[in-house]
TISE-128063 format. One record per residue (C-alpha): y, x, z. Coordinates in steps of 0.05 Angstrom, whole numbers, padded with zeros to 5 digits, always signed. Each point is the difference from the previous one (the first is absolute). Layout:
residues N
YXZ;...
***
This chain:
residues 203
+00000+00003+00003;+00071+00029-00024;+00048+00005+00058;+00072+00022-00001;+00032+00054+00044;+00038-00035+00054;+00059+00042+00009;+00014+00016-00077;-00010-00073-00016;+00046-00023+00056;+00056+00051-00025;-00009-00019-00072;+00003-00084+00015;+00058+00018+00037;+00035+00035-00052;-00023-00056-00051;+00028-00055+00048;+00066+00036+00014;+00012+00016-00073;-00019-00064-00030;+00070-00031+00011;+00050+00047-00028;-00046+00008-00062;+00008-00077-00013;+00068+00000+00012;+00016+00064-00042;-00048-00017-00060;+00017-00077-00007;+00069+00007-00034;+00006-00065-00050;-00074-00005-00018;-00018-00067+00023;-00072+00022+00002;+00004+00059+00046;+00039-00047+00049;-00064-00047+00007;-00031+00068+00027;-00030-00015+00064;-00004-00076-00004;-00058-00028-00043;+00012-00070+00013;-00008-00039-00057;-00005+00065-00045;-00060+00016-00043;-00018+00061+00045;-00032+00020+00072;+00046+00045+00037;-00033+00062+00030;+00015+00007+00077;+00027+00070-00007;-00057+00028+00034;-00024+00073-00011;-00070+00028+00009;-00018+00072-00003;-00075+00024+00003;-00020+00067+00026;-00038+00045-00052;-00068-00004+00036;+00009-00077-00002;+00012-00013-00070;-00047-00042-00042;-00024+00015-00071;+00049+00017-00058;+00026-00062-00034;-00030-00023-00064;+00031-00039-00052;+00008-00003-00074;+00062-00025-00040;+00047+00012-00054;+00078+00018+00002;+00044-00047-00041;-00008+00042-00061;-00076-00003+00000;-00011+00070+00034;-00061+00001+00045;+00010+00012+00075;-00058+00004+00053;-00007+00016+00074;-00039+00061-00016;+00063+00022-00045;+00045+00004+00056;-00044+00047+00047;+00013+00072+00006;+00071-00015+00026;+00034-00049+00050;+00019-00064-00038;+00042-00065+00022;-00021-00067-00027;+00056-00058+00005;-00017-00071-00011;+00055-00039-00031;+00029-00049-00051;+00069-00011-00028;+00020-00064+00033;-00023+00018+00068;+00064+00012+00044;-00025+00050+00043;-00025+00043-00056;+00072+00005-00025;+00021+00021+00066;-00047+00062-00001;+00003+00018-00069;+00057+00053+00010;-00033+00029+00061;-00065+00010-00039;+00043+00034-00058;+00032+00045+00053;-00068+00016+00032;-00031+00016-00073;+00058+00047-00015;-00020+00036+00064;-00075+00000+00001;-00020+00002-00073;+00019+00077-00011;-00051+00010+00061;-00051-00028-00038;-00004-00074+00028;-00016-00054-00060;+00037-00064+00012;-00033-00063-00034;+00025-00073-00002;-00050-00056-00001;+00036-00060-00031;-00040-00063+00025;+00038-00051-00040;+00044+00018-00053;-00004+00006-00081;+00015+00066-00029;+00074-00021-00019;+00015-00026+00067;-00029+00061+00038;+00038+00047-00047;+00067-00035+00011;-00013+00008+00073;-00012+00075-00011;+00064+00009-00043;+00035-00036+00050;-00019+00045+00060;-00010+00059-00039;-00074+00007+00019;-00023+00070-00021;-00074-00011+00009;-00049-00047-00038;-00036-00065+00022;-00062-00028-00019;-00014-00079-00016;-00035-00036+00052;+00015-00072-00018;-00075-00017+00013;+00005+00034+00067;-00059+00045-00017;+00033+00061+00031;+00023-00044+00056;-00066-00023+00016;-00030+00072+00003;+00051+00012+00057;-00011-00063+00044;-00029+00046+00054;+00071+00032+00007;+00048-00053-00033;+00004-00081+00011;-00005-00029-00069;+00060-00042+00013;+00044+00054+00034;+00048+00031-00055;+00027+00050+00005;-00049+00043+00033;+00000+00075-00007;-00062+00049+00012;+00009+00078+00010;-00067+00032-00023;-00018+00071+00018;-00024+00053-00052;-00071-00034+00005;+00021-00063-00021;-00009-00033+00069;+00053-00045+00034;+00034+00040+00046;+00060-00053+00014;+00018-00070-00016;+00067-00039+00006;+00000-00074-00004;+00067-00023-00026;+00063+00037-00025;-00006+00077+00016;+00054+00034+00045;+00014+00066-00033;-00002+00046+00058;-00065-00035+00023;-00037+00012-00069;+00028+00070-00007;-00028+00017+00067;-00072-00030-00024;+00008+00035-00066;+00015+00068+00034;-00063-00006+00041;-00040-00008-00062;+00036+00058-00036;-00009+00046+00062;-00077-00015+00006;-00006+00020-00074;+00035+00063+00010;-00037+00018+00059;
***
C-alpha cells in the first residue's frame, strides 16, 4: 500500500492552500472561464480539492502504462517517457482551473525542461482545433495527447479520479508516480515536487 511522507506532505499541502488564493486573483484577469475556478457549481467539471500527495521512492508502484497519440498523430506511450522525470497534466480548454494553472505550467516547463523533465498534456475532451487554440492563447510549449475517449485517464484511475480535472502527476525517471496534485497546481508546490524527482535522477 502506498503511503506518503507526513512531514513533506504537510508542508506541500500548506503551500498549496496558502498559494491558491493569490494565484486565482493574479491569473483571472478578464477571462470569465478563469473566474469560475474553484466553483464547479453548474459547470461541466468537478474541481479537484487541491490536495498534494508525494510518494517515497520505496513505496511507488509500477511504471504507468498507456498508449495515445498527439494531436498531430504522433504516438506516445508510458514507456517512451521513461529514462527521465516527467509531468502529466490532465486538462481541457473550457475547464476554468486549467486556465488558471496554465501560466504556471509554462513557467515550470521553462525551468525544468532544460534539466531533462518531459512535460505532456492529456486533453480529456477537446477537438484538435479547440485544444490548439488554448495552447496558442497560453503559449503552451509542450504537446498534448488526445484522450476524449478517456483511455489514458482510465489507465490512471489508481492515481487520478476520472472526474477530477485538472490533475497533475509527477513521474520519476522510472515512470512511476512520485507525486499527484488534484486541482489547479500552485507553482511553488509543483516546483518542489519536480525538484525532488530531478534530484533523485541525478543521484
